[in-house]
C-alpha positions as a printed NumPy array, in Angstrom:
array([[ 95.926,  94.486,  87.981],
       [ 94.725,  90.932,  89.088],
       [ 92.949,  90.197,  92.462],
       [ 91.542,  86.661,  93.647],
       [ 88.307,  86.534,  95.094],
       [ 88.309,  83.82 ,  97.537],
       [ 86.821,  82.449, 100.486],
       [ 86.652,  80.004, 103.088],
       [ 88.13 ,  77.612, 105.903],
       [ 89.058,  73.864, 106.515],
       [ 88.947,  73.731, 109.808],
       [ 86.873,  75.371, 111.975],
       [ 86.972,  74.794, 116.207],
       [ 86.542,  78.442, 117.764],
       [ 82.75 ,  78.847, 118.499],
       [ 80.642,  81.292, 116.137],
       [ 79.636,  84.997, 117.264],
       [ 75.638,  84.768, 118.552],
       [ 73.386,  85.495, 115.55 ],
       [ 70.148,  87.503, 115.972],
       [ 68.002,  84.595, 114.374],
       [ 68.725,  80.423, 114.637],
       [ 70.068,  79.618, 111.357],
       [ 67.174,  77.865, 108.923],
       [ 68.278,  74.634, 106.916],
       [ 66.389,  74.325, 103.764],
       [ 64.145,  71.713, 103.088],
       [ 65.303,  68.311, 102.42 ],
       [ 68.813,  69.375, 102.64 ],
       [ 72.076,  67.49 , 101.426],
       [ 74.428,  64.66 , 103.379],
       [ 76.858,  66.556, 101.118],
       [ 78.051,  68.117,  98.77 ],
       [ 80.899,  67.423,  96.201],
       [ 82.487,  71.099,  95.163],
       [ 83.114,  71.266,  91.667],
       [ 84.393,  74.168,  88.927],
       [ 82.315,  77.   ,  89.091],
       [ 80.58 ,  76.774,  92.624],
       [ 81.015,  79.497,  94.416],
       [ 80.362,  80.069,  98.587],
       [ 77.4  ,  81.493,  98.51 ],
       [ 75.656,  78.857,  96.263],
       [ 77.233,  75.859,  97.698],
       [ 75.705,  77.527, 101.43 ],
       [ 72.51 ,  77.887,  99.118],
       [ 72.359,  73.683,  98.968],
       [ 72.066,  73.996, 103.196],
       [ 71.081,  77.4  , 104.108],
       [ 67.65 ,  79.71 , 103.352],
       [ 70.282,  82.176, 104.211],
       [ 73.043,  81.487, 102.41 ],
       [ 75.315,  84.405, 103.259],
       [ 75.276,  83.722, 106.894],
       [ 77.422,  80.567, 106.222],
       [ 80.118,  81.598, 108.075],
       [ 78.045,  80.945, 110.874],
       [ 76.865,  77.327, 109.503],
       [ 80.905,  76.828, 109.594],
       [ 80.89 ,  78.256, 112.904],
       [ 83.821,  80.738, 111.926],
       [ 85.794,  83.539, 114.127],
       [ 86.295,  87.197, 113.564],
       [ 90.265,  86.043, 112.816],
       [ 88.85 ,  83.271, 110.291],
       [ 86.549,  85.414, 108.077],
       [ 89.296,  87.797, 108.016],
       [ 91.742,  85.458, 106.919],
       [ 89.93 ,  82.235, 105.712],
       [ 91.385,  79.558, 103.635],
       [ 90.668,  77.897, 100.996],
       [ 87.956,  75.523,  99.447],
       [ 88.867,  73.374,  95.974],
       [ 87.278,  71.389,  93.742],
       [ 86.841,  68.08 ,  94.635],
       [ 86.605,  68.812,  98.619],
       [ 83.448,  67.194, 100.325],
       [ 81.254,  69.678, 102.168],
       [ 79.426,  67.314, 104.56 ],
       [ 76.294,  68.776, 106.921],
       [ 76.612,  67.806, 110.585],
       [ 73.974,  67.907, 112.577],
       [ 75.633,  65.749, 115.535],
       [ 75.362,  68.661, 117.648],
       [ 71.804,  69.945, 117.343],
       [ 72.117,  72.622, 115.572],
       [ 73.858,  72.345, 111.705],
       [ 77.153,  72.823, 111.12 ],
       [ 79.452,  71.968, 107.775],
       [ 82.557,  70.221, 107.687],
       [ 85.242,  69.49 , 105.55 ],
       [ 85.902,  65.36 , 104.655],
       [ 88.572,  63.532, 102.245],
       [ 88.616,  65.03 ,  98.622],
       [ 87.856,  62.927,  95.78 ],
       [ 90.213,  62.623,  92.998],
       [ 89.797,  62.208,  89.102],
       [ 88.902,  58.384,  89.561],
       [ 86.012,  59.353,  92.013],
       [ 88.059,  58.129,  94.633],
       [ 88.797,  59.794,  98.467],
       [ 91.99 ,  61.663,  98.473],
       [ 93.789,  63.134, 101.384],
       [ 93.618,  66.436, 101.411],
       [ 96.807,  68.161,  99.981],
       [ 96.118,  71.496,  98.2  ],
       [ 99.077,  71.792,  95.429],
       [ 95.479,  72.753,  92.86 ],
       [ 96.733,  76.271,  91.313],
       [ 94.86 ,  79.519,  93.445],
       [ 93.145,  80.095,  89.897],
       [ 91.241,  77.185,  91.261],
       [ 89.866,  78.131,  94.403],
       [ 86.023,  78.562,  94.912],
       [ 84.703,  82.476,  95.147],
       [ 82.636,  83.533,  97.239],
       [ 80.729,  84.991,  94.45 ],
       [ 81.142,  84.947,  90.892],
       [ 84.008,  87.084,  90.199],
       [ 83.685,  88.447,  86.523],
       [ 80.789,  90.404,  87.445],
       [ 82.797,  92.329,  89.989],
       [ 86.615,  92.079,  88.405],
       [ 86.331,  94.972,  86.826],
       [ 85.032,  97.171,  90.157],
       [ 88.243,  96.156,  91.466],
       [ 91.17 ,  96.235,  89.332],
       [ 89.866, 100.015,  88.031],
       [ 89.024, 103.654,  90.062],
       [ 86.321, 103.996,  89.766],
       [ 85.816, 106.229,  92.622],
       [ 87.54 , 109.15 ,  93.212],
       [ 87.354, 110.782,  96.368],
       [ 87.169, 114.741,  96.707],
       [ 90.897, 115.199,  97.71 ],
       [ 91.919, 112.92 ,  94.608],
       [ 89.674, 114.439,  92.429],
       [ 91.727, 116.677,  90.936],
       [ 95.39 , 115.15 ,  91.271],
       [ 98.107, 116.965,  90.266],
       [ 98.863, 113.977,  87.902],
       [ 97.877, 114.719,  84.717],
       [ 98.875, 114.611,  80.644],
       [100.334, 117.739,  79.205],
       [101.71 , 116.005,  75.596],
       [101.356, 113.454,  73.662],
       [103.838, 111.416,  71.438],
       [104.139, 113.181,  68.168],
       [101.879, 116.027,  69.011],
       [ 98.936, 113.499,  68.453],
       [ 95.719, 114.291,  69.721],
       [ 94.832, 111.182,  71.053],
       [ 97.088, 107.986,  72.452],
       [ 95.867, 104.291,  72.684],
       [ 98.068, 101.094,  73.408],
       [101.873, 100.941,  73.352],
       [101.983, 104.706,  73.071],
       [103.863, 107.21 ,  74.955],
       [102.498, 110.691,  76.811],
       [104.033, 113.074,  79.087],
       [103.056, 114.374,  82.382],
       [103.242, 117.004,  85.388],
       [103.605, 115.846,  89.514],
       [105.817, 112.785,  89.176],
       [109.434, 114.119,  90.435],
       [110.341, 110.611,  91.302],
       [110.349, 106.735,  90.155],
       [109.007, 105.469,  93.407],
       [105.571, 104.694,  91.575],
       [105.801, 102.889,  88.415],
       [102.292, 101.773,  87.617],
       [ 99.942, 104.608,  86.902],
       [ 95.749, 104.464,  86.713],
       [ 94.208, 106.619,  83.917],
       [ 91.064, 108.497,  84.282],
       [ 88.648, 111.144,  83.274],
       [ 86.858, 112.855,  86.214],
       [ 82.73 , 111.976,  86.133],
       [ 79.95 , 112.976,  87.904],
       [ 80.087, 113.897,  91.614],
       [ 78.361, 111.152,  93.921],
       [ 75.615, 113.524,  96.644],
       [ 74.957, 112.027,  99.768],
       [ 71.121, 112.402,  99.822],
       [ 71.128, 113.622, 103.335],
       [ 73.059, 116.091, 103.407],
       [ 73.35 , 117.084, 100.056],
       [ 77.059, 117.123,  99.662],
       [ 79.283, 115.741,  97.438],
       [ 80.729, 112.875,  98.922],
       [ 83.003, 111.322,  96.109],
       [ 83.02 , 111.068,  92.064],
       [ 82.596, 108.132,  89.799],
       [ 86.083, 108.029,  87.74 ],
       [ 85.629, 107.193,  84.169],
       [ 88.802, 104.64 ,  83.77 ],
       [ 90.731, 104.476,  80.338],
       [ 93.512, 102.689,  80.565],
       [ 97.433, 102.115,  82.864],
       [100.571, 103.39 ,  82.459],
       [103.617, 102.671,  82.815],
       [106.732, 105.27 ,  84.542],
       [109.68 , 105.259,  81.322],
       [111.431, 108.161,  82.84 ],
       [110.937, 110.997,  85.997],
       [111.109, 113.73 ,  85.641],
       [108.85 , 117.335,  84.914],
       [106.802, 116.289,  83.117],
       [107.912, 112.448,  83.321],
       [107.298, 109.937,  80.388],
       [104.851, 107.525,  80.606],
       [104.076, 104.225,  77.95 ],
       [100.454, 102.624,  77.943],
       [ 99.875,  99.748,  78.616],
       [ 95.996,  99.254,  78.852],
       [ 93.997, 101.785,  76.65 ],
       [ 89.898, 101.398,  77.11 ],
       [ 89.326, 104.166,  75.871],
       [ 90.894, 107.411,  73.957],
       [ 93.58 , 109.063,  76.013],
       [ 93.93 , 112.769,  75.448],
       [ 95.816, 115.769,  77.448],
       [ 94.386, 116.765,  80.391],
       [ 93.387, 113.13 ,  81.732],
       [ 94.749, 112.546,  85.129],
       [ 96.525, 109.866,  86.917],
       [ 96.595, 108.14 ,  90.345],
       [ 99.085, 105.655,  91.222],
       [ 97.559, 101.843,  91.168],
       [ 97.726, 100.277,  93.834],
       [ 99.73 ,  96.701,  94.517],
       [ 98.353,  93.612,  93.053],
       [ 96.804,  91.52 ,  96.52 ],
       [ 94.543,  88.586,  97.645],
       [ 91.462,  89.763,  98.85 ],
       [ 89.253,  87.207, 101.035],
       [ 85.274,  87.542, 100.64 ],
       [ 83.753,  85.862, 103.31 ],
       [ 79.863,  87.402, 103.508],
       [ 79.122,  88.498, 107.1  ],
       [ 77.012,  90.855, 109.298],
       [ 78.269,  94.343, 110.232],
       [ 78.847,  94.711, 114.11 ],
       [ 77.584,  98.093, 113.963],
       [ 74.718,  99.74 , 112.334],
       [ 74.204, 100.38 , 109.236],
       [ 71.894, 103.275, 107.479],
       [ 73.001, 103.947, 104.327],
       [ 71.251, 104.889, 100.874],
       [ 71.917, 103.711,  97.343],
       [ 73.421, 106.975,  95.591],
       [ 74.256, 105.653,  91.945],
       [ 73.581, 102.587,  90.117],
       [ 76.802, 101.735,  87.693],
       [ 76.095, 102.272,  84.337],
       [ 73.92 , 104.849,  84.602],
       [ 70.795, 103.069,  84.423],
       [ 67.875, 104.629,  86.349],
       [ 66.887, 100.932,  87.973],
       [ 69.356,  97.436,  88.701],
       [ 68.347,  94.208,  90.283],
       [ 70.248,  91.337,  90.401],
       [ 74.132,  91.528,  89.671],
       [ 73.512,  95.406,  89.594],
       [ 76.456,  97.197,  90.986],
       [ 75.436, 100.119,  93.325],
       [ 77.039, 102.892,  95.485],
       [ 76.35 , 103.474,  98.653],
       [ 76.953, 106.407, 100.862],
       [ 79.122, 105.08 , 103.486],
       [ 82.201, 103.512, 103.749],
       [ 85.652, 102.812, 105.756],
       [ 84.764, 105.76 , 108.139],
       [ 81.319, 104.87 , 109.036],
       [ 82.495, 101.146, 109.403],
       [ 81.643,  99.337, 106.045],
       [ 84.221,  96.749, 105.478],
       [ 84.469,  94.136, 102.76 ],
       [ 82.045,  91.181, 102.618],
       [ 79.284,  93.445, 104.464],
       [ 75.879,  91.871, 103.05 ],
       [ 73.155,  94.586, 103.785],
       [ 69.539,  94.522, 103.522],
       [ 67.604,  96.679, 100.722],
       [ 64.815,  98.536, 101.671],
       [ 62.192, 100.645,  99.298],
       [ 61.004, 103.454, 100.976],
       [ 57.609, 104.427, 100.304],
       [ 55.469, 107.296, 101.044],
       [ 51.205, 106.633, 100.518],
       [ 49.733, 109.168,  98.799],
       [ 45.793, 109.434,  99.266],
       [ 43.247, 112.222,  98.18 ],
       [ 40.278, 113.197, 100.414],
       [ 36.287, 114.268,  98.799],
       [ 37.366, 118.107,  99.506],
       [ 40.474, 117.108,  97.025],
       [ 43.289, 117.358,  99.45 ],
       [ 46.176, 115.163,  98.907],
       [ 47.676, 113.212, 102.126],
       [ 50.977, 111.846, 101.923],
       [ 51.529, 108.963, 104.095],
       [ 54.911, 107.271, 104.787],
       [ 54.182, 103.289, 105.497],
       [ 57.28 , 101.162, 106.799],
       [ 60.231, 100.344, 104.375],
       [ 59.776,  97.569, 102.891],
       [ 63.053,  94.965, 102.903],
       [ 62.981,  93.158,  98.822],
       [ 66.764,  92.156,  98.475],
       [ 70.291,  91.858,  99.801],
       [ 73.859,  93.305,  98.502],
       [ 77.539,  92.493,  98.713],
       [ 79.742,  94.909, 100.146],
       [ 83.057,  94.131,  97.679],
       [ 85.191,  97.672,  97.61 ],
       [ 85.094, 100.014, 100.11 ],
       [ 86.226, 103.532, 100.036],
       [ 86.595, 106.067, 102.631],
       [ 83.036, 107.719, 102.439],
       [ 81.498, 105.382,  99.998],
       [ 81.374, 102.16 ,  98.641],
       [ 80.443,  99.262,  95.971],
       [ 78.054,  96.754,  96.49 ],
       [ 76.945,  94.105,  94.369],
       [ 73.295,  93.136,  94.697],
       [ 72.982,  89.671,  95.027],
       [ 69.325,  88.998,  95.614],
       [ 66.018,  91.416,  94.834],
       [ 62.41 ,  91.12 ,  94.223],
       [ 61.901,  94.253,  92.762],
       [ 64.395,  97.15 ,  90.999],
       [ 66.436,  98.665,  92.924],
       [ 66.286, 102.784,  92.308],
       [ 68.567, 105.583,  93.945],
       [ 67.728, 106.435,  97.304],
       [ 66.511, 103.186,  98.075],
       [ 68.206, 101.781, 101.98 ],
       [ 70.598, 100.044, 102.938],
       [ 70.493,  98.823, 106.38 ],
       [ 71.637,  95.478, 109.239],
       [ 70.516,  92.414, 107.376]])
């Protein structure tokens, strides 16, 4: 499945939502920036803002524009405007291959749209069902037989699965249930990490149905389960602060590692049910406890204020879990760290 990570605007006229603090420019910001291939919106805004994730504010975007942004393309010119007394970014005419300004007419392929954050980092997490909700973990659709009774199948091989009575769903994800994600606040299993095996296309419905493997990441065998593959869609990733108070914790660092850092993907124990949405930026905090021993050898534990050390960008949201990309971190990320409003 192809999903296109994109964002931003052409013309902005609505006033921005009030920010908790004034926008702060970097020292000696440029007057303009010519967009080139490889730029990201986060990076472009970082040339002007000390807090790049707040670029919807410097573009003066309202909520509707955040949900439905326009495109920015290579060759566009970004101008810093201070005429109103507060910083604002504007679009100028594009620059052609001859170096001259050109009318802003967009015929560039969609693939050339400037993304919000590096797409190669999160694309696998968008196109694969890495989180399986508790209600889906025991999907009734499972492989019961393989072509020619093989132990395992791969790309272009056929297999048979139960639970597909008709042809209403054509494309399927194949997965194997992984470890459970436990909410540290309640101890409850809120979702499972799915071990993505590949994709399949329905050949003939029935009981069992016949399917063919179209993509095999790993060997696929009897007992592995299937879920419908969601349709391809274009998603706009515009970073913005959550409207509601966020109180989440890191429950997993993808890859089974104990620590993460910039460009790591973490799972949070909050999702759609808690108001999290794609594009939300959360601050990462380390909850610390100070230990001291007195002269009698008695040990005392004292909770100290949480220490903020980084930012994470929410890019995929499930009902009770969300995936976020760590975009800035001054120290390692560990399971149990807090994620709150920035």
